[in-house]
C-alpha positions as CSV (number, residue, x, y, z in Angstrom):
1,M,-0.1,0.0,-0.1
2,E,1.1,3.6,-1.0
3,N,1.3,6.2,1.9
4,A,-1.3,7.9,0.9
5,E,-3.8,5.2,1.5
6,L,-2.2,3.8,4.7
7,G,-2.5,7.8,5.9
8,S,-6.0,7.8,4.8
9,L,-6.7,4.6,6.7
10,L,-5.0,5.3,9.9
11,A,-7.0,8.8,10.0
12,D,-10.2,7.3,9.9
13,L,-12.3,5.6,12.7
14,E,-11.3,1.8,13.6
15,S,-13.3,-0.2,11.3
16,D,-13.3,-3.5,10.1
17,R,-10.4,-2.7,8.0
18,V,-8.3,-0.8,10.5
19,E,-7.0,-1.6,14.2
20,R,-4.6,0.5,16.3
21,K,-2.5,-0.8,18.8
22,S,-0.1,1.7,20.8
23,S,2.6,-1.3,21.5
24,L,3.1,-5.2,21.3
25,S,2.0,-5.5,25.0
26,D,-1.0,-7.6,24.1
27,R,0.1,-9.7,21.2
28,E,-2.9,-11.9,21.7
29,K,-5.3,-9.3,20.7
30,I,-2.6,-8.6,17.9
31,R,-2.9,-12.1,16.5
32,Q,-6.6,-12.4,16.9
33,A,-6.7,-9.0,14.8
34,I,-4.5,-10.6,11.9
35,C,-6.7,-13.8,11.8
36,A,-10.1,-11.5,11.5
37,F,-8.5,-9.3,8.6
38,A,-7.5,-12.6,6.9
39,N,-11.3,-14.0,7.3
40,D,-12.5,-10.3,5.7
41,L,-16.2,-11.6,6.8
42,P,-17.6,-8.4,5.1
43,N,-16.1,-9.4,2.0
44,H,-14.4,-6.2,1.2
45,Q,-11.7,-8.1,-0.9
46,K,-9.0,-5.6,0.3
47,A,-6.3,-5.9,3.0
48,G,-6.9,-4.8,6.4
49,V,-4.2,-3.0,8.2
50,L,-3.0,-3.3,11.8
51,F,-1.1,0.0,12.6
52,V,1.3,-0.6,16.0
53,G,2.7,2.5,17.5
54,V,-0.6,4.7,17.7
55,H,-3.4,5.0,20.2
56,D,-7.1,4.2,19.8
57,D,-7.8,7.6,19.2
58,G,-5.0,8.2,16.5
59,R,-2.6,9.7,18.4
60,C,1.1,8.9,18.0
61,A,2.4,6.7,20.9
62,A,6.1,7.2,20.0
63,L,7.0,4.0,20.2
64,P,10.5,2.8,18.7
65,I,9.9,0.8,15.8
66,T,12.8,-1.5,15.9
67,D,14.1,-4.3,13.9
68,E,13.1,-6.6,16.8
69,L,9.5,-5.2,16.9
70,L,9.2,-5.7,13.0
71,R,10.5,-9.4,13.2
72,A,8.1,-10.2,16.2
73,L,5.2,-9.0,14.1
74,S,6.4,-11.0,10.9
75,D,6.7,-14.2,13.1
76,V,2.9,-14.2,13.6
77,R,2.4,-15.6,10.0
78,S,4.8,-18.6,10.6
79,D,4.6,-19.4,14.5
80,G,2.1,-22.1,13.6
81,N,-0.7,-20.5,15.9
82,T,-2.6,-19.1,12.7
83,V,-3.5,-21.5,9.9
84,P,-3.7,-21.6,7.4
85,F,-0.8,-19.0,6.7
86,P,-2.2,-15.1,6.6
87,S,-0.8,-13.5,3.5
88,M,0.7,-10.4,5.1
89,T,3.4,-8.0,5.0
90,V,5.0,-5.9,7.9
91,Q,6.7,-2.5,7.1
92,K,8.1,0.7,9.0
93,R,6.2,3.7,7.8
94,T,6.1,7.3,8.8
95,L,2.5,8.4,8.5
96,G,1.6,12.1,9.6
97,G,5.0,12.6,11.4
98,C,4.5,9.2,13.5
99,E,6.6,6.3,13.0
100,V,4.3,3.0,12.8
101,A,4.6,-0.6,12.1
102,A,2.0,-1.3,9.3
103,V,0.8,-4.9,9.3
104,V,-1.1,-5.2,6.0
105,V,-3.2,-8.6,5.9
106,E,-4.6,-9.6,2.6
107,P,-8.0,-11.7,2.6
108,S,-7.3,-15.5,2.7
109,D,-8.4,-17.3,-0.4
110,A,-9.3,-20.5,1.8
111,P,-11.3,-19.1,4.8
112,P,-12.1,-19.8,7.5
113,V,-8.7,-18.9,9.0
114,R,-8.0,-20.1,12.9
115,Y,-6.1,-18.6,15.6
116,Q,-5.4,-21.3,18.1
117,G,-8.5,-23.2,17.0
118,R,-10.7,-20.1,16.9
119,V,-12.3,-18.0,13.9
120,W,-11.8,-14.5,14.8
121,V,-13.8,-11.8,12.7
122,R,-14.5,-8.1,12.5
123,I,-17.4,-6.1,11.8
124,G,-16.8,-2.4,12.3
125,P,-14.8,-2.2,15.3
126,R,-16.1,-5.5,16.8
127,R,-13.6,-8.2,16.9
128,A,-15.0,-11.7,18.1
129,V,-15.0,-15.2,17.6
130,A,-17.3,-16.1,14.6
131,S,-20.9,-17.5,15.2
132,P,-21.7,-20.9,13.5
133,E,-23.4,-18.5,10.9
134,E,-20.7,-16.5,10.2
135,E,-18.2,-19.4,10.0
136,R,-20.6,-20.9,7.5
137,R,-20.5,-17.7,5.5
138,L,-16.7,-17.8,5.5
139,T,-16.6,-21.3,4.3
140,E,-18.8,-20.5,1.3
141,K,-16.5,-17.7,0.3
142,R,-14.0,-19.9,-0.7
143,R,-13.1,-19.5,-4.3
144,A,-13.2,-22.7,-6.4
145,R,-10.5,-21.3,-8.8
146,D,-6.8,-21.4,-8.1
147,L,-7.4,-23.5,-5.3
148,P,-4.1,-25.4,-4.0
149,F,-4.1,-28.8,-4.9
150,D,-4.4,-30.3,-1.6
151,I,-7.9,-28.8,-1.0
152,R,-9.3,-29.5,-4.4
153,P,-12.4,-31.7,-4.4
154,V,-11.8,-35.4,-5.3
155,A,-14.6,-36.1,-7.6
156,S,-14.6,-39.7,-7.4
157,A,-14.6,-40.0,-3.7
158,T,-17.6,-39.8,-1.1
159,L,-17.8,-39.4,2.8
160,D,-17.9,-43.1,3.0
161,D,-14.2,-43.3,1.8
162,L,-13.3,-41.2,4.9
163,D,-12.5,-42.7,8.5
164,L,-15.4,-40.5,10.2
165,D,-14.3,-41.9,13.5
166,L,-10.6,-40.8,13.2
167,F,-12.0,-37.4,12.3
168,C,-13.9,-37.1,15.2
169,R,-11.6,-38.7,17.6
170,T,-8.4,-37.3,16.7
171,Y,-8.6,-34.7,14.1
172,L,-11.6,-32.5,15.0
173,P,-10.5,-31.8,18.7
174,A,-6.6,-31.5,17.6
175,S,-7.8,-28.7,15.1
176,V,-10.9,-26.7,17.1
177,A,-10.9,-25.2,20.5
178,G,-12.5,-27.3,23.2
179,D,-14.8,-24.5,24.2
180,V,-15.8,-24.1,20.7
181,L,-16.6,-27.6,20.4
182,D,-18.7,-27.8,23.4
183,Q,-20.8,-25.1,21.8
184,N,-20.9,-26.8,18.0
185,Q,-24.2,-27.5,16.9
186,R,-23.0,-28.3,13.4
187,S,-23.3,-31.3,11.2
188,L,-20.6,-33.7,10.6
189,E,-20.6,-32.5,7.1
190,E,-20.4,-28.8,8.1
191,Q,-17.3,-29.8,10.5
192,L,-15.6,-31.5,7.7
193,T,-16.0,-28.6,5.3
194,S,-15.0,-26.0,7.9
195,L,-11.8,-27.7,8.3
196,R,-11.1,-28.1,4.3
197,L,-11.5,-31.9,4.3
198,A,-14.4,-31.6,2.2
199,A,-15.4,-29.3,-0.5
200,P,-18.1,-26.4,0.1
201,N,-20.0,-27.6,-3.1
202,G,-23.0,-29.1,-1.3
203,L,-22.1,-32.4,-2.2
204,S,-20.0,-33.6,0.6
205,T,-17.0,-34.5,-1.6
206,P,-13.7,-34.8,0.2
207,T,-10.8,-32.8,-0.6
208,V,-7.3,-34.2,-1.5
209,L,-6.5,-32.9,2.3
210,G,-9.5,-35.2,3.6
211,I,-8.3,-38.2,1.8
212,L,-4.7,-37.7,3.1
213,V,-5.6,-36.9,6.7
214,T,-8.6,-39.3,7.1
215,G,-9.0,-41.5,4.1
216,K,-9.6,-45.1,4.7
217,D,-7.3,-46.0,1.6
218,P,-5.5,-42.8,0.4
219,L,-4.0,-44.9,-2.4
220,Q,-7.2,-45.4,-3.8
221,F,-7.2,-41.9,-4.9
222,L,-3.5,-40.9,-4.6
223,P,-1.3,-43.6,-5.8
224,G,1.9,-41.8,-4.4
225,A,0.7,-41.0,-0.9
226,Y,2.9,-43.6,0.9
227,V,6.6,-43.9,2.0
228,Q,8.8,-46.5,0.6
229,F,11.1,-47.7,2.9
230,L,14.4,-49.9,2.0
231,R,17.1,-51.1,4.4
232,V,20.1,-52.1,2.4
233,D,23.2,-54.1,3.9
234,G,25.8,-52.1,1.6
235,T,26.2,-48.9,0.1
236,G,24.6,-49.3,-3.2
237,L,20.9,-50.5,-4.3
238,A,22.4,-53.7,-5.7
239,D,23.3,-54.8,-2.4
240,P,21.5,-57.2,0.0
241,V,18.3,-56.0,1.0
242,K,17.7,-56.4,5.0
243,D,14.2,-55.0,5.2
244,A,11.6,-53.4,2.9
245,A,8.2,-51.8,3.5
246,E,5.7,-49.7,2.1
247,L,3.9,-47.4,4.6
248,S,0.7,-46.1,3.8
249,G,-2.6,-45.0,5.7
250,P,-4.2,-41.8,6.8
251,L,-1.8,-39.3,7.9
252,P,-1.6,-39.9,11.7
253,E,-1.2,-43.7,10.7
254,L,1.4,-43.0,8.3
255,L,3.6,-40.6,10.2
256,R,3.6,-43.1,13.3
257,A,4.4,-46.0,10.9
258,V,7.4,-44.1,9.5
259,E,8.7,-43.2,12.7
260,E,8.3,-46.6,14.4
261,K,10.1,-48.3,11.5
262,L,13.2,-45.4,11.7
263,Q,13.1,-46.1,15.4
264,A,13.5,-49.6,14.9
265,H,16.5,-49.6,12.7
266,L,18.4,-47.2,14.9
267,E,21.8,-48.4,16.7
268,T,23.0,-47.0,19.5
269,A,26.9,-47.4,20.4
270,R,28.0,-47.1,24.2
271,D,30.9,-45.2,24.9
272,L,32.6,-45.9,28.2
273,T,35.9,-43.8,27.5
274,S,34.4,-40.3,27.8
275,G,34.0,-40.1,31.6
276,P,32.5,-41.8,34.6
277,T,29.2,-42.4,33.3
278,E,28.6,-44.4,30.0
279,T,27.2,-42.2,27.0
280,A,25.1,-43.7,24.5
281,H,25.3,-42.5,20.8
282,P,22.7,-43.2,18.3
283,D,24.3,-43.7,14.4
284,Y,21.6,-41.2,13.7
285,P,19.7,-38.6,15.9
286,M,15.8,-39.5,15.7
287,V,15.1,-35.9,15.9
288,A,16.7,-35.4,12.6
289,L,15.2,-38.4,10.8
290,Q,11.6,-36.9,12.0
291,Q,12.0,-33.8,10.8
292,L,13.4,-34.8,7.3
293,T,10.8,-37.4,6.8
294,R,7.9,-35.1,7.7
295,N,9.4,-32.3,5.7
296,A,9.4,-35.1,2.6
297,I,5.9,-35.9,3.1
298,L,4.7,-32.3,3.7
299,H,6.5,-30.4,0.8
300,R,6.3,-33.2,-2.0
301,T,4.0,-32.8,-5.0
302,Y,0.7,-35.2,-4.8
303,E,-0.3,-34.1,-8.3
304,G,0.5,-35.9,-11.6
305,T,2.8,-38.4,-10.0
306,A,2.5,-42.0,-8.4
307,A,5.9,-41.8,-6.7
308,P,6.3,-42.5,-3.1
309,V,8.6,-40.5,-0.6
310,R,11.5,-42.9,-0.7
311,V,13.7,-43.6,2.5
312,S,16.9,-45.8,1.7
313,W,18.8,-46.7,4.7
314,F,22.5,-47.9,3.6
315,S,25.1,-49.0,5.8
316,D,27.0,-45.6,5.7
317,R,24.1,-42.9,4.9
318,I,20.3,-42.6,4.7
319,E,18.9,-40.8,1.5
320,I,15.3,-39.3,1.8
321,L,13.8,-38.3,-1.6
322,S,10.7,-36.4,-2.0
323,P,8.8,-36.0,-5.3
324,G,8.5,-32.4,-6.7
325,G,11.5,-29.9,-6.9
326,P,11.7,-26.4,-5.0
327,Y,8.7,-24.6,-5.1
328,G,7.4,-20.8,-4.9
329,L,10.2,-18.6,-3.1
330,V,12.3,-21.8,-2.9
331,S,14.9,-22.3,-5.2
332,R,18.0,-24.5,-5.9
333,N,20.1,-21.7,-5.0
334,N,18.3,-20.8,-1.7
335,F,17.1,-24.2,-0.8
336,G,17.6,-25.1,3.0
337,R,18.5,-21.2,3.9
338,P,17.0,-20.1,7.2
339,G,13.9,-17.9,6.5
340,I,13.3,-19.0,3.0
341,T,10.2,-21.4,2.8
342,D,7.1,-21.8,1.0
343,Y,4.4,-24.5,0.8
344,R,3.2,-26.6,-1.9
345,N,0.6,-28.1,0.5
346,P,0.0,-25.0,2.8
347,H,-3.4,-26.8,4.2
348,L,-1.6,-30.2,4.8
349,A,0.9,-28.2,6.6
350,E,-2.1,-26.7,8.7
351,A,-3.0,-30.3,9.2
352,M,0.2,-31.5,10.4
353,R,0.4,-28.5,12.8
354,N,-2.9,-29.4,14.2
355,L,-1.7,-32.9,14.9
356,G,1.4,-31.8,16.6
357,Y,3.8,-32.9,14.2
358,V,4.9,-29.3,13.4
359,Q,5.7,-26.9,16.3
360,K,6.9,-23.9,14.2
361,F,6.8,-23.6,10.5
362,G,10.2,-23.2,8.5
363,V,12.4,-24.5,11.0
364,G,12.5,-28.4,10.3
365,I,15.7,-28.4,8.5
366,A,17.1,-26.2,11.1
367,L,16.3,-28.6,13.8
368,A,17.7,-31.6,11.8
369,R,21.1,-29.7,11.3
370,Q,21.1,-28.8,14.9
371,A,20.3,-32.4,15.8
372,L,23.1,-34.1,13.5
373,L,25.8,-31.4,14.8
374,A,25.2,-32.4,18.3
375,N,25.2,-36.1,17.6
376,A,28.6,-35.7,15.6
377,N,27.0,-36.8,12.5
378,P,28.4,-35.3,9.2
379,P,26.7,-32.0,7.7
380,L,23.2,-32.7,6.1
381,D,23.5,-32.8,2.2
382,F,20.9,-31.7,-0.2
383,R,20.6,-32.3,-3.8
384,V,17.9,-30.2,-5.2
385,E,16.5,-31.0,-8.7
386,D,13.7,-29.9,-10.9
387,T,11.6,-33.1,-10.1
388,H,12.6,-34.0,-6.7
389,V,14.5,-33.1,-3.6
390,L,17.1,-35.6,-2.0
391,A,18.2,-35.2,1.5
392,V,21.6,-37.4,2.4
393,I,22.3,-38.0,6.0
394,G,25.9,-39.2,6.8
395,R,26.2,-42.0,9.4
396,R,28.1,-41.1,12.5
397,D,31.4,-42.8,12.7
């Protein structure tokens, strides 16, 4: 936004497009405001703006707009509490002689957006948790065009193809705040639609996300939605195979099966020479393997390919191959660089966050590198191609 438009919004009364904060002291309300602007319940189809550094009446608060403050505001996008990710920019501006931080939040293409499991909306100066009727209106606003692949409807699927017990028992309570669920009078179909597991087409058609997260047999509709595990007694694929498995199922079961398989193959050496106490050193840190396999499942392409995620465990290394090359802001040149991240499957990322497999977005590679360093493994090696990303993890000597 240009300064003239921002200045005009700042000078106006607080409305459903403008909110003012004098400081960062109440970060909860700041996050709620960002969530509400992303939902754009009045359907302005224009950005909402949060001004930090001005009082409610428009007076300048003389707040120092530091790099630390701007970073704190920017982190709201990817700290994992607001899903799907809000599209927003954070800039330092001088408006009417007052330095402010302007947080410009674009309307989401896939509402409802939730902050900590609650859908926040704004009409005029009111900010509140959406009523069931308001949430239904947000669901119906979703644009059918240009949807990410993970929330496109699967035309040949029906609700019978979803494990509805898994949804009610595991995914629903992990995704929606408990007090909201207690007051929830919506039907099962409405709940599935609200969480993007079914399309808002009035036909209760599961989406790709619904099939991946709660599908009884995801491979029936997405033939590449599995993990191929191979343990080789040697350094090449031609060497004898010690173990092989194809791991599949709805997302919670798939991730659990993958991590159980990885844990079963870890070997731990006992060090009696480093001091009075015995020290255990695994050949690979489990944290690194968890983060890299989860990343491969999350960031892979599920569109136009039947290739699985492949985990190949050799005697000297583990290779994790994810179908689909770099996406969006990520390129061969900046892959793995801190702060550079984008999401081919943004709503699958939301699901993994809801289920507790992602604590904060964009830090999986950093956590893996940190764990490998602490365990004295070789540095993580990525080989990035147009059609796939290969992570190579060297064995601890």
